[in-house]
Backbone as JSON, one array per atom type, in Angstrom:
{
  "sequence": "MSELNQLFKQDLILFESVSTQRELFENVGAKLLEMGLVKPAYTNALIERESHYPTGLDLSVVGENTPNVAIPHTETEYCNAEQVVIVKLENEVPFYNMISPDKKLNVKFAFFILNHQKKAQTNILSSLMEFFTQDGNVSSLNQLNSKEEIFQFIQSKTIKRSALI",
  "N": [[6.41, 15.51, 37.6], [6.45, 16.97, 39.6], [9.03, 17.79, 41.14], [10.02, 19.52, 39.26], [8.49, 21.95, 39.56], [9.35, 22.84, 41.99], [12.06, 23.82, 41.37], [11.75, 26.46, 40.22], [11.83, 29.82, 40.66], [10.85, 33.38, 41.33], [12.69, 35.22, 41.25], [14.43, 34.29, 39.69], [13.84, 34.65, 37.0], [14.46, 36.09, 34.09], [14.94, 38.95, 31.85], [16.34, 39.61, 28.72], [18.26, 41.57, 26.63], [19.64, 40.94, 24.09], [22.14, 40.13, 21.53], [23.76, 37.86, 20.67], [24.54, 34.61, 21.29], [26.67, 34.14, 23.03], [27.07, 36.73, 24.27], [24.37, 36.53, 25.75], [25.14, 34.12, 27.42], [26.94, 35.37, 28.93], [26.2, 37.55, 30.1], [24.08, 36.44, 31.73], [25.56, 34.3, 33.2], [27.24, 35.98, 34.65], [25.5, 37.44, 36.23], [24.38, 34.93, 37.76], [26.38, 34.24, 39.09], [26.78, 36.24, 40.71], [24.65, 35.89, 42.33], [25.54, 33.64, 43.69], [24.77, 31.32, 42.64], [26.39, 29.84, 40.75], [29.55, 28.61, 39.95], [32.99, 30.61, 39.52], [33.87, 29.63, 36.81], [31.82, 28.82, 35.49], [30.53, 30.11, 33.25], [32.48, 29.85, 31.03], [32.49, 27.18, 31.05], [30.03, 26.85, 30.22], [29.65, 27.93, 27.59], [31.57, 26.41, 26.11], [30.64, 23.79, 26.56], [28.04, 23.97, 25.15], [29.04, 24.57, 22.51], [29.67, 22.02, 21.58], [27.72, 20.46, 22.24], [24.68, 21.22, 21.43], [21.86, 23.12, 22.26], [19.51, 23.94, 21.44], [15.96, 23.97, 20.57], [13.71, 22.95, 18.49], [10.49, 24.07, 18.1], [8.82, 24.06, 16.5], [7.22, 21.83, 15.74], [5.11, 21.44, 17.64], [3.4, 23.47, 17.58], [2.51, 26.06, 15.0], [3.36, 28.64, 15.31], [4.8, 28.35, 17.41], [7.12, 29.56, 19.78], [10.88, 28.86, 19.8], [13.08, 27.25, 21.9], [15.86, 27.09, 24.34], [18.2, 24.84, 26.18], [20.12, 25.71, 27.92], [23.1, 24.14, 29.69], [25.67, 23.02, 32.01], [28.18, 20.78, 33.25], [27.66, 19.28, 36.44], [29.75, 20.26, 38.56], [30.01, 23.09, 38.26], [27.82, 24.32, 39.18], [26.33, 25.58, 42.03], [23.71, 24.9, 43.25], [20.31, 23.78, 42.58], [18.44, 24.59, 40.18], [16.1, 26.05, 37.88], [16.48, 28.74, 35.32], [14.97, 31.11, 34.2], [14.91, 32.54, 30.97], [13.6, 35.32, 29.1], [13.87, 36.41, 25.85], [14.36, 39.61, 24.44], [14.88, 39.77, 21.81], [14.85, 37.34, 19.4], [17.68, 34.81, 19.5], [20.26, 32.9, 17.89], [20.83, 29.61, 17.91], [22.22, 26.6, 17.98], [20.52, 23.65, 16.74], [19.45, 20.99, 18.98], [19.09, 18.57, 18.07], [19.37, 18.39, 15.24], [22.5, 19.26, 14.73], [23.8, 20.68, 12.97], [22.28, 22.56, 12.11], [20.69, 25.73, 12.24], [18.48, 27.73, 14.87], [16.38, 30.08, 15.69], [15.88, 31.36, 18.84], [13.75, 32.3, 21.52], [13.39, 31.79, 24.18], [15.41, 30.66, 26.72], [16.12, 28.36, 28.83], [17.97, 27.84, 31.6], [19.56, 25.16, 33.03], [20.34, 24.71, 36.44], [22.57, 22.73, 38.21], [23.58, 20.68, 40.77], [23.75, 18.2, 41.31], [24.43, 15.04, 40.04], [22.55, 13.0, 39.47], [19.92, 14.01, 39.07], [19.9, 15.57, 36.74], [18.95, 14.55, 34.02], [16.26, 14.07, 34.83], [15.39, 16.36, 35.23], [15.66, 17.72, 32.8], [13.96, 16.2, 31.15], [11.26, 16.65, 32.34], [11.31, 19.14, 31.49], [11.3, 19.01, 28.85], [8.65, 17.86, 28.58], [7.11, 19.56, 29.46], [7.55, 21.89, 27.34], [6.73, 20.88, 24.99], [3.8, 20.26, 25.4], [1.17, 21.55, 23.99], [0.44, 25.02, 23.24], [2.03, 25.78, 25.77], [4.29, 26.97, 25.73], [3.95, 29.17, 23.71], [1.85, 30.31, 25.31], [3.39, 31.31, 27.39], [5.06, 33.33, 25.95], [3.3, 35.43, 25.72], [3.39, 36.81, 27.92], [4.58, 39.32, 30.14], [6.07, 39.94, 32.52], [7.69, 39.21, 35.33], [6.28, 38.2, 37.35], [3.78, 37.34, 36.36], [4.83, 35.3, 34.47], [6.1, 33.45, 36.54], [3.86, 32.69, 37.96], [2.4, 31.22, 35.94], [3.8, 29.26, 34.96], [4.18, 28.14, 37.6], [1.41, 27.37, 37.79], [1.17, 25.43, 35.66], [2.96, 23.51, 36.14], [2.28, 22.45, 38.61], [-0.27, 21.66, 38.24], [0.36, 19.57, 36.33], [1.62, 17.67, 37.9], [0.29, 16.84, 39.83], [-1.41, 15.02, 37.98], [0.29, 12.94, 37.67]],
  "CA": [[7.06, 16.6, 37.33], [6.44, 17.75, 41.19], [10.12, 18.31, 41.46], [10.11, 20.91, 38.67], [7.63, 22.87, 40.17], [10.17, 23.37, 43.08], [12.98, 24.56, 40.61], [11.55, 27.48, 39.59], [11.73, 31.16, 41.54], [10.37, 34.57, 40.8], [13.59, 36.19, 41.16], [15.28, 33.58, 38.4], [13.37, 34.8, 35.76], [15.2, 37.31, 33.79], [14.45, 39.19, 30.65], [17.5, 39.8, 28.27], [18.31, 42.24, 25.29], [21.29, 40.38, 23.51], [22.03, 39.7, 20.08], [24.5, 36.5, 20.46], [24.52, 33.61, 22.45], [28.02, 34.46, 23.68], [26.37, 37.64, 25.23], [23.45, 35.96, 26.5], [25.7, 33.31, 28.44], [28.15, 35.97, 29.66], [25.16, 38.2, 31.12], [23.29, 35.54, 32.71], [26.36, 33.88, 34.01], [27.57, 37.09, 35.55], [24.24, 37.35, 37.03], [24.11, 33.83, 38.59], [27.46, 34.04, 39.59], [26.61, 37.51, 41.62], [23.58, 35.31, 43.16], [26.08, 32.73, 44.36], [24.24, 29.88, 42.19], [27.55, 29.23, 39.98], [31.1, 28.88, 40.53], [33.42, 31.46, 38.62], [34.13, 29.02, 35.53], [30.66, 28.55, 34.89], [30.22, 30.82, 31.92], [33.06, 29.49, 30.21], [31.94, 26.01, 30.69], [28.75, 26.68, 29.31], [30.22, 28.37, 26.33], [32.36, 25.06, 25.7], [29.69, 22.76, 26.38], [27.08, 24.52, 23.87], [29.82, 24.34, 21.04], [29.91, 20.81, 21.34], [26.45, 19.9, 22.51], [23.81, 22.37, 21.2], [20.7, 22.95, 23.18], [18.49, 24.58, 20.89], [14.73, 23.11, 20.49], [12.82, 23.39, 17.31], [9.2, 23.63, 18.52], [7.58, 24.15, 15.41], [6.25, 20.67, 15.71], [4.4, 21.63, 18.58], [2.48, 24.68, 17.1], [3.09, 26.45, 13.98], [4.08, 29.74, 15.87], [5.5, 28.44, 18.88], [8.63, 30.1, 19.61], [11.89, 27.92, 19.9], [13.82, 27.47, 23.26], [17.25, 26.49, 24.47], [18.37, 24.52, 27.35], [21.76, 25.5, 28.29], [23.59, 23.6, 31.03], [26.87, 22.66, 32.19], [28.28, 19.76, 34.11], [27.13, 19.83, 38.16], [30.67, 20.87, 39.25], [30.1, 24.58, 37.95], [26.72, 24.69, 39.6], [25.79, 25.51, 43.32], [22.3, 25.08, 43.23], [19.52, 23.02, 41.8], [17.27, 25.64, 39.97], [15.91, 26.37, 36.52], [16.74, 30.01, 35.21], [13.98, 30.95, 32.82], [15.42, 33.81, 30.48], [12.56, 35.75, 27.82], [14.74, 37.21, 25.06], [13.62, 40.51, 23.81], [14.92, 39.23, 20.1], [15.59, 36.04, 19.12], [19.11, 34.78, 19.33], [20.63, 31.95, 16.86], [21.43, 28.48, 18.82], [22.43, 25.13, 17.08], [19.73, 22.55, 16.92], [20.21, 19.79, 19.49], [18.47, 17.24, 17.34], [20.05, 18.67, 14.11], [23.4, 20.07, 15.46], [24.29, 21.45, 11.93], [21.14, 23.41, 11.9], [20.58, 26.95, 13.49], [17.18, 27.94, 14.97], [16.09, 31.46, 16.56], [15.4, 30.96, 20.13], [12.94, 33.09, 22.29], [13.32, 31.57, 25.76], [16.46, 30.04, 27.39], [15.81, 27.77, 30.39], [19.35, 27.3, 32.14], [19.46, 24.25, 34.23], [21.57, 24.31, 37.1], [21.99, 21.47, 38.96], [24.83, 20.26, 41.55], [23.52, 16.72, 41.54], [24.66, 14.28, 38.66], [21.55, 12.17, 39.38], [18.71, 14.78, 38.87], [19.8, 16.21, 35.35], [18.09, 13.84, 33.13], [14.88, 14.3, 35.21], [14.98, 17.85, 34.97], [15.66, 17.76, 31.38], [12.58, 15.35, 30.54], [10.25, 17.28, 32.54], [11.21, 20.73, 30.86], [10.83, 18.68, 27.57], [7.27, 17.59, 28.49], [6.18, 20.79, 29.28], [7.65, 22.6, 25.96], [5.61, 20.19, 23.93], [2.38, 20.47, 25.66], [0.44, 22.63, 23.18], [0.48, 26.1, 23.95], [2.72, 26.37, 26.89], [5.61, 27.98, 25.25], [3.09, 30.35, 23.24], [1.23, 31.3, 26.38], [4.71, 32.13, 28.07], [5.67, 34.63, 25.2], [2.54, 36.68, 25.83], [3.42, 37.3, 29.29], [5.5, 40.25, 30.23], [6.51, 40.28, 34.0], [8.33, 37.95, 36.4], [5.14, 37.62, 38.29], [2.89, 36.54, 35.29], [5.71, 34.2, 33.94], [6.27, 32.55, 37.44], [2.56, 32.2, 38.07], [2.01, 30.51, 34.9], [5.16, 27.99, 35.25], [3.56, 26.96, 38.82], [0.18, 26.71, 37.61], [1.12, 24.41, 34.85], [3.77, 22.41, 36.77], [1.52, 21.92, 39.72], [-1.37, 20.8, 37.64], [0.68, 18.46, 35.64], [2.26, 16.69, 38.64], [-1.01, 16.29, 40.33], [-1.89, 14.04, 37.14], [1.28, 11.79, 37.8]],
  "C": [[7.02, 17.45, 38.69], [7.76, 18.23, 41.29], [10.64, 19.49, 40.68], [9.46, 22.04, 39.18], [8.72, 23.62, 41.31], [11.62, 24.05, 42.5], [12.84, 26.0, 40.27], [11.56, 28.76, 40.81], [11.6, 32.27, 40.8], [11.67, 35.3, 40.22], [14.94, 35.54, 39.96], [14.45, 33.6, 37.29], [13.98, 36.29, 35.11], [14.76, 37.65, 32.24], [16.2, 40.02, 30.14], [17.57, 40.46, 26.9], [19.78, 42.05, 25.09], [21.22, 40.13, 22.27], [23.1, 38.3, 19.87], [24.25, 35.83, 21.57], [25.53, 33.74, 23.61], [27.35, 35.38, 24.79], [25.61, 37.09, 26.17], [24.13, 35.16, 27.81], [26.57, 34.31, 29.32], [27.29, 36.89, 30.71], [24.45, 37.45, 31.93], [24.08, 34.76, 33.73], [26.82, 34.71, 34.95], [26.29, 37.28, 36.66], [24.2, 36.23, 38.43], [25.42, 33.78, 39.54], [27.41, 35.32, 41.05], [25.78, 36.92, 42.86], [24.4, 34.08, 43.95], [25.47, 31.3, 44.03], [25.28, 29.12, 41.57], [28.82, 29.34, 40.57], [31.56, 29.74, 39.27], [33.75, 30.89, 36.94], [32.85, 28.8, 35.14], [30.36, 29.06, 33.49], [30.93, 29.96, 30.92], [32.89, 27.98, 29.95], [30.88, 25.96, 29.81], [28.94, 27.02, 27.9], [30.75, 26.96, 25.46], [31.44, 23.99, 25.39], [28.42, 22.72, 25.17], [27.88, 24.25, 22.63], [29.76, 22.94, 20.51], [28.54, 19.96, 21.45], [25.45, 20.92, 22.42], [22.68, 21.93, 21.95], [19.49, 23.6, 22.71], [17.43, 23.62, 20.74], [14.03, 23.6, 19.51], [11.18, 23.03, 17.82], [8.13, 23.74, 17.57], [6.72, 23.07, 15.02], [5.27, 20.59, 16.57], [3.01, 22.6, 18.28], [3.2, 25.4, 16.0], [3.84, 27.68, 14.38], [4.49, 29.78, 17.23], [6.91, 28.7, 18.93], [9.54, 28.81, 20.23], [12.48, 28.08, 21.44], [15.03, 26.93, 23.17], [17.35, 26.14, 25.98], [19.69, 24.4, 27.71], [21.73, 24.92, 29.71], [24.99, 23.21, 31.11], [26.93, 21.48, 32.91], [27.93, 20.23, 35.81], [28.3, 20.42, 38.72], [30.78, 22.54, 39.17], [28.8, 25.05, 38.53], [26.7, 24.87, 41.26], [24.59, 25.33, 44.08], [21.59, 24.1, 42.38], [18.17, 24.02, 41.51], [17.02, 25.6, 38.48], [15.75, 27.81, 36.48], [15.88, 30.4, 33.79], [14.42, 32.65, 32.25], [14.3, 34.18, 28.98], [14.07, 36.78, 27.14], [13.94, 38.33, 24.27], [13.84, 40.23, 22.23], [15.59, 37.96, 20.32], [17.02, 35.86, 19.17], [19.24, 33.25, 18.79], [21.18, 30.92, 18.19], [21.25, 27.44, 17.55], [21.13, 24.38, 17.61], [20.23, 21.49, 17.82], [19.97, 18.5, 18.95], [19.28, 17.31, 16.2], [21.38, 19.59, 14.34], [24.01, 21.17, 14.21], [23.44, 22.64, 11.65], [20.93, 24.62, 13.08], [19.07, 27.24, 13.46], [17.22, 29.36, 15.79], [15.48, 31.02, 17.72], [14.72, 32.05, 20.91], [13.4, 33.06, 23.55], [14.83, 30.7, 26.28], [16.11, 29.63, 28.63], [17.17, 27.02, 30.85], [18.97, 26.24, 33.46], [20.58, 24.29, 34.87], [21.25, 23.45, 38.08], [23.54, 20.95, 39.51], [24.92, 18.88, 41.64], [23.58, 15.91, 40.28], [23.13, 13.59, 38.48], [20.0, 12.76, 38.84], [18.67, 15.43, 37.43], [19.0, 15.98, 34.26], [16.56, 14.23, 33.44], [14.42, 15.31, 35.05], [14.52, 18.07, 33.38], [14.38, 17.05, 30.49], [11.71, 16.05, 31.31], [10.13, 18.55, 31.93], [10.58, 20.21, 29.48], [9.19, 18.44, 27.47], [6.52, 18.8, 28.72], [6.38, 21.93, 28.25], [6.87, 21.87, 25.1], [4.22, 19.9, 24.53], [1.91, 21.76, 24.96], [-0.03, 23.88, 23.84], [1.01, 26.74, 25.06], [3.52, 27.46, 26.55], [4.77, 29.58, 24.57], [2.7, 31.31, 24.22], [2.2, 32.09, 26.98], [5.06, 33.48, 27.39], [4.73, 35.51, 25.22], [2.69, 37.34, 27.16], [4.53, 38.2, 29.3], [6.25, 40.44, 31.41], [6.97, 38.89, 34.34], [7.31, 37.29, 36.83], [4.32, 36.77, 37.4], [3.47, 34.95, 34.85], [5.7, 33.13, 35.22], [4.8, 31.85, 37.72], [2.23, 31.15, 37.02], [2.77, 29.53, 34.94], [4.28, 27.21, 36.5], [2.43, 26.61, 38.3], [0.43, 25.46, 36.75], [2.02, 23.11, 35.37], [3.19, 21.66, 37.87], [0.47, 21.09, 38.97], [-1.12, 19.54, 36.86], [1.16, 17.19, 36.82], [1.11, 16.13, 39.28], [-1.53, 15.02, 39.57], [-0.86, 12.76, 37.24], [1.12, 10.93, 38.92]]
}
């Protein structure tokens, strides 16, 4: 998971107050485009991909009060970088479940994978899944309210984990 550690940056931790998935994608997509991290078609590609391949992840199996997450991403041609953008939502937003696509679940965090290298996407996704399923990680994240706190927590967990591998 050492590569995961390198994918997080403090300035790519966002806080959003939105009520719909589309609004979330449009807000985050505009910010990422302004930063030069994605191409102009990114937001539309994100919306289109999510409609066919939902990314909501039910974390109730990890812990009773563990907030759910989503892992939105696009094909590599829409990204200019390899990063993970963390978005903490003020209010939960409905996403369809990646395991049971006909079921909706409310999500508190969205981890946007930006990846311009085809080979790395699966590794990033599996490393994130490992992070999410470690008891307490997402619940602890939910208690943090600043970019600095979230970044430090993510760094400590990913560095500690990669040392074990």
